[in-house]
C-alpha positions in Angstrom: 8.8 -6.1 -143.0 7.6 -2.9 -144.4 10.1 -0.5 -146.0 9.8 3.2 -146.3 11.7 4.3 -149.5 12.4 8.0 -149.7 12.8 9.3 -153.2 11.0 6.2 -154.4 9.4 7.9 -157.4 12.8 9.0 -158.8 15.0 7.2 -161.4 16.9 5.0 -159.0 14.1 4.9 -156.4 11.6 3.5 -158.7 13.9 0.7 -159.7 14.5 -0.1 -156.0 10.7 -0.1 -155.4 10.2 -2.6 -158.2 13.1 -4.8 -157.1 11.8 -4.9 -153.5 8.2 -5.5 -154.5 9.3 -8.3 -156.9 11.1 -9.9 -153.9 7.9 -9.9 -151.8 8.8 -6.9 -149.6 6.1 -4.4 -148.6 7.0 -0.8 -149.5 5.7 2.7 -149.0 7.2 5.8 -150.7 7.9 9.3 -149.5 8.7 11.7 -152.3 8.3 15.4 -152.8 8.1 14.9 -156.6 10.5 17.6 -157.5 12.2 15.1 -159.8 10.1 12.0 -159.1 7.3 10.9 -161.3 4.2 9.2 -159.9 3.7 7.1 -163.0 6.9 5.2 -162.2 5.2 3.6 -159.2 2.9 0.6 -159.2 -0.7 1.7 -158.5 -0.8 -0.2 -155.3 2.3 1.3 -153.7 1.3 4.0 -151.2 2.8 7.4 -152.0 3.2 10.0 -149.3 3.9 13.3 -151.1 6.3 15.4 -149.1 9.8 16.1 -147.9 11.9 14.3 -145.4 12.4 17.7 -143.8 8.8 17.5 -142.7 9.2 15.5 -139.5 5.4 15.3 -138.8 4.8 13.9 -142.3 7.6 11.3 -142.0 6.5 10.3 -138.5 2.9 9.8 -139.7 4.0 7.7 -142.7 6.2 5.5 -140.4 3.3 5.0 -138.0 0.4 4.6 -140.4 2.3 2.0 -142.5 4.0 0.2 -139.6 7.4 0.7 -141.1 10.2 -1.4 -139.8 13.0 -0.5 -142.2 14.1 2.6 -144.3 15.9 2.9 -147.6 16.9 6.6 -147.9 17.5 7.8 -151.5 16.0 11.2 -151.4 18.7 13.8 -151.9 20.0 16.5 -154.2 22.8 15.2 -156.4 24.2 17.6 -158.9 27.8 18.5 -158.3 27.8 21.9 -160.0 24.5 22.9 -158.2 26.0 21.9 -154.9 28.9 24.3 -155.5 26.5 27.1 -156.3 24.1 26.2 -153.5 26.0 24.6 -150.6 23.6 25.7 -147.9 20.7 24.1 -149.7 22.6 20.9 -150.2 23.5 20.6 -146.5 19.9 21.5 -145.5 18.3 18.9 -147.7 20.9 16.1 -147.7 22.2 16.3 -144.1 19.5 18.0 -142.1 16.8 16.1 -144.0 18.6 12.8 -143.1 18.8 13.9 -139.5 15.1 14.6 -139.4 14.4 11.2 -141.0 16.7 9.3 -138.6 15.2 11.0 -135.6 11.7 10.0 -136.7 12.9 6.5 -137.5 14.4 6.0 -134.1 11.3 7.3 -132.4 9.2 4.8 -134.4 11.5 1.9 -133.4 12.8 1.3 -137.0 15.5 -1.4 -136.8 17.2 -1.3 -140.3 18.4 1.7 -142.3 19.9 1.7 -145.8 21.6 4.9 -146.8 22.4 5.6 -150.5 25.8 7.2 -150.5 28.1 7.9 -153.5 31.6 7.5 -154.9 31.8 11.3 -154.6 32.9 10.7 -151.0 36.3 9.6 -152.3 37.0 12.8 -154.3 40.1 12.3 -156.6 41.6 9.0 -155.4 45.0 8.3 -157.0 44.5 4.5 -157.1 43.8 1.9 -159.7 40.8 0.5 -157.9 38.9 2.3 -155.1 38.3 0.2 -152.1 36.2 1.1 -149.0 39.5 1.8 -147.2 40.5 4.4 -149.7 40.6 7.8 -147.9 37.5 9.9 -148.3 38.4 13.4 -149.5 35.3 14.8 -151.2 35.9 17.7 -153.5 32.5 19.4 -153.5 29.5 20.1 -151.2 27.6 17.2 -152.7 30.3 14.7 -151.8 30.7 16.3 -148.4 27.0 15.9 -147.6 27.2 12.2 -148.5 30.2 11.6 -146.3 28.6 13.6 -143.4 25.4 11.5 -144.0 27.4 8.3 -143.6 28.9 9.6 -140.3 25.4 10.4 -139.1 23.9 7.1 -140.1 26.7 5.1 -138.3 26.5 7.3 -135.2 22.7 6.9 -135.0 23.0 3.2 -135.5 25.6 2.8 -132.8 23.7 4.8 -130.3 20.2 3.6 -131.0 20.7 0.0 -132.0 20.0 0.5 -135.7 21.4 -2.0 -138.2 22.8 0.2 -141.0 24.3 -0.1 -144.5 25.9 2.7 -146.5 26.0 2.0 -150.3 28.6 4.0 -152.2 27.6 3.7 -155.8 29.5 4.7 -158.8 28.1 5.9 -162.2 24.5 4.7 -162.6 23.0 4.1 -166.1 20.4 2.1 -168.0 16.8 1.2 -167.3 15.0 -2.0 -166.4 11.9 -0.8 -168.2 11.6 2.2 -170.6 9.0 3.8 -168.3 11.6 3.9 -165.5 14.4 5.6 -167.6 16.5 8.5 -166.5 14.7 11.5 -167.9 17.2 14.1 -166.8 20.3 15.3 -168.7 22.7 15.5 -165.8 24.2 12.0 -166.3 26.5 11.3 -169.1 24.5 8.9 -171.3 21.3 11.1 -171.3 23.5 14.1 -172.0 25.0 12.3 -175.0 21.5 11.3 -176.2 20.3 14.9 -175.9 23.3 16.2 -177.9 22.8 13.6 -180.7 19.0 14.3 -180.9 19.9 18.0 -181.6 22.4 17.0 -184.3 25.5 17.6 -182.3 28.3 15.3 -181.3 28.5 14.1 -177.6 30.5 16.6 -175.6 33.7 15.3 -173.9 35.3 17.4 -171.2 39.0 17.1 -171.7 41.1 14.7 -173.7 44.5 15.3 -172.1 44.1 13.2 -168.9 46.8 10.5 -168.1 44.6 7.7 -169.3 44.9 5.5 -172.4 42.8 7.7 -174.7 43.2 11.0 -172.7 39.6 11.0 -171.4 38.3 10.3 -167.9 37.7 6.7 -167.0 34.6 5.7 -164.9 32.9 2.7 -163.5 29.3 2.3 -164.8 26.7 0.2 -163.0 23.3 -0.7 -164.4 20.5 0.7 -162.4 18.8 -2.7 -162.1 21.9 -4.1 -160.6 22.0 -1.1 -158.2 18.4 -1.9 -157.2 19.3 -5.5 -156.5 22.2 -4.3 -154.3 19.7 -2.2 -152.2 17.5 -5.3 -151.9 20.5 -7.4 -150.9 21.5 -4.9 -148.2 18.0 -4.7 -146.9 17.8 -8.5 -146.6 21.2 -8.6 -145.0 20.2 -6.1 -142.3 17.0 -7.9 -141.5 18.9 -11.2 -141.2 21.2 -10.0 -138.5 20.9 -11.3 -134.9 22.5 -8.1 -133.6 22.9 -4.6 -135.1 25.9 -4.0 -137.4 27.0 -1.4 -139.9 28.2 -2.1 -143.4 29.8 0.2 -146.0 30.2 -1.1 -149.5 31.0 0.1 -153.0 28.6 -0.7 -155.8 30.4 -0.9 -159.1 31.7 -3.4 -161.6 35.4 -3.0 -161.2 35.7 -2.2 -164.9 36.6 1.2 -166.2 35.2 2.8 -169.4 36.6 6.0 -170.8 34.3 8.9 -171.8 35.5 8.5 -175.4 34.7 4.8 -175.3 31.2 5.6 -174.0 30.7 8.2 -176.7 31.7 5.7 -179.4 29.3 3.1 -177.9 26.4 5.6 -177.7 27.1 6.6 -181.4 27.0 3.0 -182.4 23.7 2.2 -180.5 22.0 5.3 -181.8 23.3 5.1 -185.3 24.7 8.5 -185.0 26.4 9.4 -188.3 28.2 12.5 -187.2 31.5 13.1 -185.4 31.9 10.7 -182.4 32.8 13.5 -180.0 33.3 17.2 -179.5 36.1 18.0 -177.1 35.6 20.8 -174.6 38.0 22.0 -171.9 38.3 20.0 -168.7 35.8 20.6 -165.9 37.4 21.6 -162.6 37.7 18.8 -160.2 37.1 15.9 -162.6 39.5 13.0 -161.5 41.2 11.1 -164.3 40.1 7.6 -163.1 37.5 6.4 -160.6 36.8 2.7 -160.7 35.4 0.6 -157.9 36.7 -2.5 -156.2 33.5 -4.6 -155.7 35.1 -7.3 -153.6 33.6 -6.4 -150.3 30.0 -6.4 -151.5 30.5 -9.7 -153.2 31.9 -11.2 -150.0 29.3 -9.6 -147.6 26.2 -9.6 -149.7 26.9 -12.1 -152.5 26.1 -9.3 -155.0 27.8 -8.8 -158.3 26.8 -6.8 -161.4 25.0 -8.8 -164.1 24.8 -6.2 -166.9 27.5 -4.8 -169.2 27.9 -1.3 -170.6 26.3 -2.1 -173.9 23.2 -3.3 -172.1 23.2 -0.1 -170.1 23.3 2.1 -173.2 20.8 0.0 -175.2 18.3 0.0 -172.4 18.8 3.7 -171.7 18.3 4.5 -175.4 15.0 2.6 -175.4 13.9 4.6 -172.3 15.1 7.9 -173.7 13.1 7.4 -176.9 10.0 6.3 -174.9 10.2 9.5 -172.9 10.6 11.6 -176.0 7.6 10.0 -177.5 5.5 11.0 -174.5 6.4 14.6 -175.0 5.1 14.8 -178.5 
């Protein structure tokens, strides 16, 4: 098979490209490079520069590379930005998906992997979030991911596509320093950025109903996440008839924000205060931890890396990126 990977030059996308290539799959990337980096891609992986909103470009890429499966990662993903720019988020995340699906159906693509998010659950009041936990997204970003799932399943049922929706939790780490997360919207790079400027990691709220008062989250290594995409792609291609699958991607283990700040301080040898506490952010749930039972049963996948390995690999990647800026 040949897989089209949208957003394949991004932080997560580049890891998915590497994992699928290492497993012998043929891949081609579509990326508009607003956050993607061409250097993350192997030199022999075709890159089509453009947006999934451009149907002609997508259709041409599907045809020229004889694509038979799609892994769709391209999306806007910042919660605060989605609140400020909801129309933009629906345009890029939902309409862009509709354009891609329409082109994929016309090209007789048979398998479609959609990268969703734990944001579809909103603020679940449960110890472990299962796939049956009600979806009540709290912001436009989460809404677009849930709407995307509905659209993917509907298109699959109507047009005979085998589909998988992957709801992943907090992604961290790097399989290679060159593939590291270079943004500062995720918690670990945010902590690194604070420490590099001589400040303590910023913790939003310490009065939650959790053991240490800070939010608890489930962190999954990006290399494990990439392997989950590969497992889903292989599962879809092995089916004798189209099916749909929705699974969480997490570890089932919760880590508090304060615990993460302490670990980051330890790994980076930060001598200052462990954390600076700021007021709560609106809409932050106290605890969101995945149940990963279904993906283990259906795909035989489980996380291999622990939180320390995530932080240590992310730190190597962050320092590598900083060295390239000098």
